[in-house]
C-alpha angles and dihedrals in degrees: 000000000000123000118193125196092249094062094054117094123219113253116215116244106249112245096006094101090050091050092050090048090052091050091047089055088059092052136075109252118272088235089062099043125023103220145102120288094258090047090052093048090052090045091057092048091051091051089049088056090049091238117168109225146141118237120222090000118191103234099171141359129005122310111260094014125111112269095025114140120206115178121206098226124013111185122217096186099049136026095260142118118190122202121194111207121202117215090223093056107029133050121210109259095003116166090231092059093042090052091047092051090048090054091049090051090051091052096040106025093162093058127082118225115220119189125201126180124227092242089055091052091054089058103079096199093048092046093052092051092045091052091051092048096044116018100030093039091054090056093045089050090052092049092049091048092051092048092052093053 
């Protein structure tokens, strides 16, 4: 008996569909925000915190052209830019990402850049602590600065 690869059917990975469904419940719907699953989870958390931000904001250049910089989350109510890095696209410490962050800092020197990885977003406890340390802290810092003036 000969079995070729075309006659085999894909078997679903047990539990994977349930995991994706759970993650989707934490995200804004794709119909509402065009973004990856981790971007949409983070988007929902930022809305829950009542943050004022622009999603996929064109910081420099022309979309689709070399040298264009689009940041994932550009905050209007605090001096912060958040970049979500996907493990399939970015590599930790890559020269490409370091150069990109350097260019963002040149354009927006008064803003802090906070990076979060997709795998960190999937971890609810980690994400909550990261949001407190980065997003909430940026707003608290702004409030304290305004009060001292």
